[in-house]
C-alpha positions in Angstrom: 39.8 207.4 294.5 40.8 208.5 291.0 41.0 212.2 290.6 41.1 212.3 286.8 39.2 210.2 284.3 39.5 209.4 280.7 36.4 209.4 278.5 37.0 208.1 275.0 35.1 210.4 272.5 34.3 207.3 270.6 31.6 206.6 273.2 29.3 208.7 271.0 29.8 206.0 268.2 29.0 203.2 270.6 25.7 201.5 269.6 24.6 200.8 273.2 25.4 204.3 274.4 23.6 205.9 271.4 20.5 203.8 272.0 20.1 205.2 275.5 17.8 208.1 276.3 19.2 211.5 277.2 18.6 210.8 280.9 20.3 207.4 280.5 23.4 208.9 278.9 23.6 211.6 281.6 23.2 209.0 284.4 26.0 206.9 282.9 28.4 209.8 282.4 27.6 211.0 285.9 28.7 207.6 287.3 31.8 207.5 285.0 32.9 210.9 286.3 31.6 210.7 289.9 34.1 212.0 292.5 33.7 208.8 294.6 34.3 206.4 291.7 37.5 204.5 292.6 40.3 203.5 290.2 38.8 200.0 290.1 35.7 201.3 288.5 33.4 200.7 291.5 32.0 202.8 294.3 29.7 202.6 297.2 26.5 204.5 296.5 22.7 204.4 296.7 20.2 205.2 294.0 18.4 207.7 296.2 21.7 209.5 297.1 22.8 209.7 293.4 19.4 211.0 292.4 19.6 213.7 295.1 23.0 214.8 293.9 21.6 215.4 290.4 18.4 217.0 291.8 16.3 214.3 290.3 13.5 212.2 291.8 14.6 208.7 292.9 12.4 207.0 290.3 13.7 209.2 287.5 17.3 208.2 288.2 16.3 204.6 288.8 14.8 204.4 285.3 17.8 206.1 283.7 20.3 203.8 285.6 18.3 200.7 284.6 19.2 201.4 280.9 23.0 201.0 281.7 22.2 197.9 283.8 20.2 196.3 281.0 22.9 196.9 278.5 25.7 195.5 280.7 27.4 198.9 281.1 26.9 199.0 284.8 26.4 196.5 287.6 24.7 197.0 291.0 24.3 195.1 294.2 21.5 197.2 296.0 21.9 195.3 299.3 25.6 196.1 299.5 25.1 199.6 297.9 27.9 198.8 295.4 27.9 200.1 291.8 30.5 199.0 289.2 31.3 199.9 285.6 32.8 196.7 284.0 34.8 198.6 281.3 36.1 201.4 283.5 39.7 200.1 283.8 39.8 199.4 280.0 39.5 203.1 279.4 41.3 204.2 282.5 44.2 201.8 282.4 47.1 202.3 284.9 49.9 204.4 283.5 52.6 202.8 285.7 53.1 199.9 288.1 52.8 202.3 291.0 49.2 203.0 290.0 48.5 199.3 290.3 50.1 199.2 293.7 47.8 202.1 294.8 44.7 200.0 293.8 44.8 198.5 297.3 43.6 201.8 298.7 40.3 201.3 296.9 39.5 198.0 298.4 38.6 199.3 301.8 36.1 201.7 300.2 34.1 198.9 298.7 31.6 196.8 300.7 32.2 193.0 300.6 29.9 191.2 298.2 30.2 189.1 295.1 30.2 192.2 292.9 33.3 193.4 294.8 34.9 190.0 294.2 34.1 190.3 290.5 35.6 193.8 290.3 38.8 192.5 291.9 39.0 189.6 289.5 38.6 192.0 286.5 41.3 194.3 287.7 43.6 191.4 288.4 43.1 189.9 284.9 43.6 193.3 283.3 46.9 194.0 285.1 48.2 190.5 284.4 47.6 191.1 280.7 49.9 194.2 280.8 53.8 194.1 280.8 55.3 192.0 283.6 56.0 194.9 285.8 52.3 195.7 286.2 51.5 192.1 287.1 54.2 192.1 289.7 52.9 195.3 291.2 49.5 193.8 292.0 49.0 194.1 295.8 48.9 190.9 297.7 45.3 191.7 298.7 44.2 191.1 295.2 45.3 187.5 295.4 43.1 187.2 298.5 40.3 189.3 297.1 37.8 186.4 297.2 37.4 184.0 300.1 39.2 180.7 299.4 36.0 178.7 299.3 34.6 180.9 296.6 37.8 180.7 294.6 37.7 176.9 294.9 34.0 176.8 293.8 34.7 179.1 290.8 37.7 177.0 289.7 35.6 173.9 289.9 32.9 175.6 287.8 35.4 176.6 285.2 36.1 172.9 284.6 32.5 172.0 284.1 30.6 175.0 282.8 31.4 174.9 279.1 28.5 172.9 277.6 29.4 170.0 275.3 28.2 170.4 271.7 24.6 169.5 271.3 23.9 169.5 275.1 22.0 172.2 276.9 24.0 174.2 279.4 23.6 172.9 283.0 21.1 175.0 284.9 22.3 176.3 288.3 18.7 176.8 289.6 19.8 177.2 293.3 22.4 179.8 292.4 19.8 181.7 290.3 17.4 181.7 293.3 20.2 182.8 295.6 20.9 185.7 293.2 17.2 186.7 293.2 17.2 186.7 297.0 20.3 188.8 297.2 19.4 191.4 294.7 15.7 191.6 295.4 15.7 191.1 299.2 12.3 192.7 299.8 10.5 190.4 297.3 8.8 187.1 298.3 11.3 184.5 299.4 11.4 181.2 297.4 11.4 178.7 300.3 10.8 175.6 298.2 12.6 174.9 294.9 10.3 172.1 293.7 10.3 170.2 290.4 7.9 172.7 288.8 10.0 175.7 289.8 13.2 174.0 288.6 11.6 173.2 285.3 10.5 176.9 284.9 13.9 178.2 285.8 15.6 175.8 283.5 13.3 176.9 280.6 14.2 180.6 281.1 17.9 179.7 281.6 18.0 177.9 278.3 15.9 180.6 276.5 18.2 183.4 277.9 21.4 181.6 276.8 20.2 181.9 273.2 19.1 185.5 273.2 21.1 188.2 271.5 19.8 191.1 273.6 21.5 192.4 276.7 22.2 191.2 279.3 21.8 187.6 277.9 23.4 185.3 275.5 26.0 183.1 277.3 27.9 179.9 276.8 29.1 179.1 280.3 27.5 178.9 283.7 29.6 181.8 285.1 28.6 184.0 282.2 25.0 183.0 282.7 25.1 183.8 286.4 26.6 187.3 285.7 23.8 187.9 283.1 21.1 186.9 285.6 22.7 189.2 288.2 22.3 192.1 285.8 18.7 191.0 285.1 17.7 190.9 288.7 19.5 194.2 289.3 17.3 195.8 286.7 14.2 194.2 288.1 15.1 195.6 291.5 14.9 199.2 290.1 11.2 198.7 289.1 8.7 200.2 291.5 6.0 197.9 290.1 8.0 194.7 290.5 9.1 195.6 294.1 5.7 196.7 295.5 6.6 200.4 295.5 4.1 201.4 292.8 0.8 202.9 293.9 -1.7 200.0 293.7 -5.1 200.1 292.2 -7.9 201.1 294.6 -8.7 198.2 296.9 -5.8 196.2 295.6 -2.6 195.3 297.6 0.8 196.2 296.2 2.2 193.8 293.7 5.5 192.0 294.5 7.1 189.9 291.7 8.1 186.5 293.0 10.4 184.0 291.4 7.5 182.3 289.6 6.4 185.6 287.9 9.9 186.5 286.9 10.5 183.0 285.4 7.2 182.8 283.6 7.3 183.4 279.8 5.1 186.5 280.1 6.9 188.0 283.2 10.3 187.4 281.8 9.5 188.9 278.4 7.9 191.9 280.1 11.0 192.5 282.1 13.3 192.3 279.1 11.0 194.7 277.2 11.1 197.2 280.0 7.3 197.1 280.6 7.5 197.4 284.3 9.7 200.5 284.8 7.1 203.2 284.5 5.2 204.9 287.2 6.5 206.1 290.5 5.1 205.1 293.9 
């Protein structure tokens, strides 16, 4: 893991960072400088564990962390307990090819999941954009960072995901549902993706592609899937959406299902952060 970090003082000029609450800023800086944060900008951690380190309640940290998630400054796979900061390497770039070679040591510290694969892909692309010596120093493990089948699928997606002018972007409804299941594993399972559900998912997919607020606004399928991963990651932090909020007397806990999240009202409420108040 990286012992020293660089923090660009211009972070205080960054619009997204300035818009965060004081708790949101502290939570993000805590992640950025955490002793377990690897040189790849990712680490294994749980929300409850990070909250305890700061002496905060779990819900307080969850709400603060959700700000970074919503703005695309952090990524989270709660099932794999992996947290990543997409721009970490940009501000902590390797100073020599030997540093790139040492990146392989971070791989074993990160649990296997799609977020790990995306972290590897980012690091690989960054190194390959540096002078040739850095690209040559990339460990062989980075070339094999994603299972072959996933690489093949992503390459195929790259050929077809840019939408022709005037056409709507193809909606990968099954992948969106799979992402919902993976990032919100305790919420109701979507066992049938019928015509009505596909229509609802497609409507939100097309709406989100045109939005200018984080994490949405995308022009390819892969960008869209990454945006929906951040969306579900934020939803997974909500006590209300995940049945952890104290229910009204005589009422069962509420668990948001795919129909609620894809409804116009539910989707808008999630984007407007209406469901992140109130601890269990």
